[in-house]
N, C-alpha and C positions, 0 to 999 in steps of 0.2 A: 504493500500500500504506500510505502514511503517514496516509491519511484513509479507511480502509477502509469505514467506516459511512456516509459521506456519500452522499446520494442513495437510500438504502434506503427502502422504503415506510413510510408512517405510516398506520395504520388508525384508524378512529373509528366509534363507535356512540353511541347516545343522542341527545341534542339536538344539532342542527348547531351548530358552533362560533359562527357569527354570531348564533344565537338563544339561546345558553346563558348562564347567569349564573355558572357555575362549571365547573371541569374537573378530572378525575382523569386524570393521566398515569401509565400503567401500564407497567412495564418487565419483560419476560419473562426467564425463567431460561435457563441453558445448555442448548442442544439443543432449545429450545422455539421457538415462533413468536408473533408479535403476536396471532394468532387465539387462541392458548391462554390468554394472560393476559387477554384480553378476555372470557373466560368468567366472570370475576369481575364484569363489569358488571351482569348481571341480579341477582346476589347483593348488589350494593352500589348498587342502583338508586335514583336520585333524579331527579325530572323536570327539575330545573334544570341537570343536569350533562351535559357532553360527556365521553365516555370515549375516551381517545386512547392508542394504543400504537405506538411505533416498533419497527421490525424490525431486528435485528442482522444484519450480513453473515455468512452461514454459520451463522446461529442461535446465535452465540456472541459475547459482547461482548469478551471477552479470553480468551487460550488456556489460561492456567494458573490454579491456585488463587489466590483473593483473598488468601491468606496469604503468597504468594511475594513476593520483593523487587519493588518497583514497576517497575523497569526490565525485568524479565523479561516483563511483560505489555504492554510498549510495542512498536510505536506504537498497538496496539489500544485500550489503556485511554484514552489521551488522545483518540483518535477517538471512543470511546464517550461520554466525558464531553462532548466538543464537540457530538456529535449530540443528546444529551439537552438540552443548553443551547439548541440550535437549535429543538428541539420546544417547549420552554417559552417561548422568545421568540416563536415562532409563535402560541402560545396567547394571549400577551399582545397581540400585534399584532391578534389577532382580537377584542380588546375585553375580555378577562378579566384583571384585575390579579393579581399574584403572591399577594396575600392571599386570593384565592379559587381558587388552584390547589393541588391536593393531588398530591403525587408519591408513588408507591408501587411496590413490586416484590416479587418472590418469588425467593429463592435468589440466583443471580448478579445478577438484576435488583434485588433488595433491596440488595445490596452496592453496585451502581452508584448507585442512588438515594441511599443513605446518604452515599457519598463526594461525590456531586454537591452535595447540600444542605449538607454541611459545608464544602465548598470555595466555595460560593456563598451564604453565609449572609445571609438577609434574612427578612422576615416572609412565610411561605407560608401557604396554607390548612391545610396539614398534610403530614406524612410518615408513610407506612405501610411498616414494615419487617417483612416476613414472612420469617423465617429468613435473616437476613443481617447485615452489619455493615460498618463502614468498612474500607477496603482497605489492605493492606500487612502486612509481617511483624511479629511481636512487637517492641516497642521503636521502632516508627515514630514519629517526632516528630509530634505532632498540633497543629501550629501553623497554625491556620486564622484568617482574619480575619473581620470583620463580626460581626453579631449576628442570631440567629434571632427575637429580639423576641417571645418567647412562642409561637412556632409549636407547635401540638400535634403530638406525635410518639407513635406507637404502635410498639413493638417486641415481636414475639412469636417465640418459638423453643422447641424442645425442649431439655431438659437433657442430651440424649444425641444430638444431631443429628450424623450422620457427616461433614457438610461444614462446619458452623459451630461452632467451639469456644465453649463457654459463656463463657470468659474474654473473647472478642471481643464477644459480646453485651453483657456488662457494661461493657466499655470503650466501646463505641459509645454506650450510654446516658449514660455519664459525659461523653464528648466533646460530645454534643449538648446536654446540660444545661449544660455550661460555656459553650456558645455562646448560651445563653439560651432554649433550647427548654423547653416543658412536656412532659416525657417520662413516658409510662406504659410500663412494661416488664412483660411476663408470660412466665414460664418454665413450660413444660408438661412434667410428668414423663413420660418414655418415649414421647413423641409421635414419630411418623414425620416424615420430611421433607415436610411438607404444611402446609396452612392449615386450622385447625379452626373450628368454629362460634363459639367465644368470640372468636377473633381477628376474625372477620367482624363480630360485634356491636360490638367496640371501634372498628373501622373505620367502621361505619355511624354511630356517635355523632359522629365527626369530620365525616363527610359531611353529616349533618343540620345541624350547626352552621354549616358553610360555606354550605349551601343556604339556611338561614334568613338569613344575612348577605346573600346575593344578593337575596333578596326584600326585605329591609330597605333595601337600596341602590336599589331600584326598577329593577334591571336585568333582573328576571325575575318573572313572575307566573304562577300556575297557570291 
């Protein structure tokens, strides 16, 4: 039970990892599956990319709200963070450096992705936060080490999301900026708990830059 997510499936589409020049690691939300989040792959398609999605045990990364005290979501939260770290390390072992790995997620997956990147700060290809934020109750000390070294971050959310308080979206943008990220934040009036076309456009811009970097590095050609 202490490592509940270990050994769960990891799905992939797009270019095979050994042939890819870049990767987008996508983290699904509560009650969803890896197959669901991979539906973003054709909407964010780039020929250099492998699209990789880990599956949570029971389709849930941690049992309670991301706003609850951290210990309430243990040991699931630590297992989820470790599992995401294993997936990222596997992508790197496949030949793709962190600077060409984008991590993204929706809802609970966006929260997990945000917290992982904050706790493991270095230069990534990017971070895509679709309706999410860093994890923990109000007043959680945000003492993270390292630097994101200009990592491009996109954060998008509704101003009235029933699951993600606007204050947490603002805090997440501030935390990641303090860690050295280049943060773009967009708040959408009265949007449902979903991903809209403008968010996809912002994500594509980051993907295009990382794809161009893969080509410039000579690791991938059309």
